[in-house]
C-alpha positions as CSV (number, residue, x, y, z in Angstrom):
1,X,-2.8,193.9,-10.6
2,X,-2.0,197.6,-9.5
3,X,-1.7,198.5,-6.5
4,X,-1.8,202.6,-4.6
5,X,-0.6,202.8,-0.6
6,X,-1.2,205.9,1.1
7,X,0.9,205.9,4.2
8,X,-0.3,208.8,6.9
9,X,1.9,209.7,10.1
10,X,0.3,211.4,13.1
11,X,-1.0,211.6,16.7
12,X,-1.6,207.7,17.9
13,X,-4.4,208.7,19.4
14,X,-6.0,210.0,16.6
15,X,-6.0,206.9,14.9
16,X,-9.6,206.0,16.4
17,X,-11.5,207.8,14.3
18,X,-9.6,208.0,11.3
19,X,-10.2,203.7,11.3
20,X,-13.3,204.3,11.8
21,X,-14.0,206.9,8.9
22,X,-12.2,204.2,6.4
23,X,-14.2,201.3,7.7
24,X,-17.4,203.1,7.0
25,X,-17.1,205.6,4.2
26,X,-13.5,204.6,2.8
27,X,-14.8,201.1,2.3
28,X,-18.2,202.2,0.4
29,X,-15.9,204.6,-1.8
30,X,-13.8,202.0,-2.7
31,X,-16.3,199.0,-3.4
32,X,-18.3,201.4,-5.7
33,X,-14.6,202.4,-8.0
34,X,-14.9,200.0,-11.1
35,X,-11.9,197.4,-11.3
36,X,-11.8,197.5,-7.3
37,X,-9.4,194.2,-5.8
38,X,-9.7,195.1,-2.5
39,X,-8.2,196.5,0.6
40,X,-5.7,196.3,2.8
41,X,-5.5,198.5,6.4
42,X,-2.3,198.3,8.5
43,X,-1.6,200.2,11.6
44,X,1.6,200.6,13.9
45,X,-0.3,202.3,17.4
46,X,2.7,202.8,19.1
47,X,4.3,205.1,16.7
48,X,1.2,206.3,15.3
49,X,1.6,205.0,11.3
50,X,-1.4,204.2,9.2
51,X,-0.3,202.3,6.2
52,X,-3.6,201.6,3.6
53,X,-3.1,199.3,0.3
54,X,-6.0,199.3,-2.3
55,X,-5.5,197.1,-5.2
56,X,-7.4,197.3,-8.7
57,X,-7.3,194.9,-11.8
58,X,-6.0,197.8,-14.3
59,X,-4.0,201.1,-14.3
60,X,-6.8,202.9,-15.9
61,X,-9.2,201.8,-12.6
62,X,-6.3,202.8,-10.5
63,X,-5.9,206.2,-12.3
64,X,-10.0,206.7,-11.8
65,X,-10.4,206.1,-8.2
66,X,-7.6,208.1,-7.5
67,X,-9.8,211.5,-8.7
68,X,-13.0,210.4,-6.5
69,X,-10.6,209.1,-3.3
70,X,-8.4,212.4,-3.5
71,X,-11.4,214.7,-2.7
72,X,-12.2,212.3,0.1
73,X,-9.4,211.2,1.6
74,X,-8.4,214.3,3.7
75,X,-12.1,214.1,5.8
76,X,-11.5,210.0,5.7
77,X,-7.9,210.4,7.7
78,X,-8.8,213.6,9.9
79,X,-8.0,214.5,12.7
80,X,-5.2,211.6,12.6
81,X,-2.6,212.1,9.5
82,X,-0.4,215.2,10.1
83,X,1.6,213.9,6.9
84,X,0.2,211.7,3.8
85,X,2.5,210.1,0.9
86,X,0.7,208.8,-1.7
87,X,2.7,206.0,-4.3
88,X,1.4,203.3,-6.6
89,X,2.7,200.3,-8.2
90,X,2.7,197.4,-10.5
91,X,1.9,194.3,-8.8
92,X,4.7,191.8,-10.1
93,X,4.2,188.7,-7.0
94,X,1.1,187.9,-5.1
95,X,1.1,184.8,-3.5
96,X,-1.5,183.4,-1.0
97,X,-1.9,180.6,1.5
98,X,-4.7,181.6,3.9
99,X,-6.5,184.6,4.9
100,X,-5.0,187.3,6.5
101,X,-7.1,188.3,9.8
102,X,-7.6,190.8,12.1
103,X,-4.7,191.6,14.9
104,X,-2.3,189.4,12.2
105,X,0.9,191.2,11.3
106,X,2.3,192.7,8.1
107,X,6.1,192.9,7.9
108,X,6.8,195.9,5.4
109,X,10.8,195.9,3.2
110,X,11.6,199.2,0.9
111,X,13.7,198.4,-2.0
112,X,15.8,200.0,-4.1
113,X,17.3,199.0,-7.3
114,X,18.6,199.9,-11.0
115,X,15.7,199.9,-12.9
116,X,17.0,197.8,-15.6
117,X,16.9,194.8,-12.8
118,X,13.5,195.1,-12.2
119,X,12.6,191.9,-13.8
120,X,15.8,190.3,-12.1
121,X,13.7,191.5,-8.9
122,X,10.6,190.0,-9.8
123,X,11.7,187.1,-10.9
124,X,14.3,186.3,-7.9
125,X,11.5,187.3,-5.3
126,X,9.3,184.5,-7.4
127,X,11.7,181.3,-8.1
128,X,13.7,182.3,-5.1
129,X,12.4,184.0,-2.4
130,X,8.9,183.2,-2.5
131,X,9.5,179.8,-1.7
132,X,11.6,180.4,1.5
133,X,8.8,182.4,3.3
134,X,6.6,179.4,2.8
135,X,8.5,177.6,5.4
136,X,7.8,180.3,7.8
137,X,5.0,179.4,10.0
138,X,1.6,181.6,10.0
139,X,2.8,183.0,6.9
140,X,-0.5,183.9,5.2
141,X,0.1,186.2,2.2
142,X,3.3,187.9,0.4
143,X,3.9,190.3,-2.2
144,X,6.0,192.4,-4.2
145,X,5.3,195.5,-5.6
146,X,7.6,197.7,-8.1
147,X,7.6,201.5,-9.2
148,X,10.0,200.2,-12.2
149,X,10.5,204.1,-13.6
150,X,11.9,205.1,-10.1
151,X,13.1,201.6,-9.3
152,X,11.5,201.2,-5.9
153,X,10.0,198.6,-4.5
154,X,8.1,197.0,-1.9
155,X,7.6,193.5,-0.1
156,X,5.2,192.7,2.3
157,X,5.0,189.0,3.9
158,X,1.2,189.1,6.3
159,X,1.2,186.7,8.9
160,X,-1.6,184.8,11.0
161,X,-0.9,186.6,14.4
162,X,1.5,189.0,15.7
163,X,3.6,185.7,17.5
164,X,4.4,184.1,13.7
165,X,5.7,187.9,13.2
166,X,7.7,188.1,15.8
167,X,9.3,184.4,15.5
168,X,9.9,184.8,11.9
169,X,11.9,187.9,12.2
170,X,15.4,185.9,12.1
171,X,14.3,183.5,9.3
172,X,13.2,186.4,7.3
173,X,16.2,188.5,7.8
174,X,18.6,185.3,6.6
175,X,15.8,185.2,3.5
176,X,15.8,188.9,2.6
177,X,19.8,189.1,3.2
178,X,20.1,186.4,0.2
179,X,17.6,187.4,-1.8
180,X,18.8,191.1,-2.2
181,X,21.6,190.0,-3.0
182,X,20.7,188.0,-5.9
183,X,18.8,190.6,-7.4
184,X,20.9,193.3,-6.5
185,X,18.7,195.5,-4.7
186,X,19.2,197.3,-1.3
187,X,17.0,197.2,1.3
188,X,16.0,200.9,1.9
189,X,13.5,200.3,4.8
190,X,11.9,198.1,7.4
191,X,8.7,198.1,9.4
192,X,6.1,196.1,11.4
193,X,2.6,196.7,11.6
194,X,-0.4,195.1,13.0
195,X,-3.2,193.6,10.5
196,X,-6.3,195.7,10.8
197,X,-7.8,194.9,7.2
198,X,-6.8,192.6,4.3
199,X,-9.2,191.7,1.4
200,X,-7.1,191.7,-1.6
201,X,-8.5,189.3,-3.9
202,X,-6.2,187.8,-7.3
203,X,-9.1,186.6,-9.2
């Protein structure tokens, strides 16, 4: 699968209208696009951050959908978004234990690596990181997204509730440290979000 992420920041007071627009018009627009495999919406209500993730069965489907979404995105995110960054990714690992629910938590890790080590990172995440993440209570899903050409990666760990997200911080810190060292990757950022919506499907 392939993914498009939209990362927006702005006044926290404007999040409500943006979320309502995404839930109504945004959802309908995505559902109409060929190759659509689900989406996620995640927020930091205190700071004013919004992350949307749309999943596509092919690179072509993702590219074609962006022609439509690019036109509608400003209106959907208004009046909240002051900055918007769009990025495209390949899904290297997608592992689900249970369906994530609204009110859960997402921990997002940003990675940098030598593009020549992309397969090493994917193999390490699949073989060594995922089994250890599965031991964390409340884990619902984890994924690794790659931009091989630029040497950038995102890992997401979704938890069923915010308490499980908080309780997992120490355990995932150890997993992250050892996994990054093994994969020769650098952790470039770490963020946490509330799950508003998450329905990606691999099959």
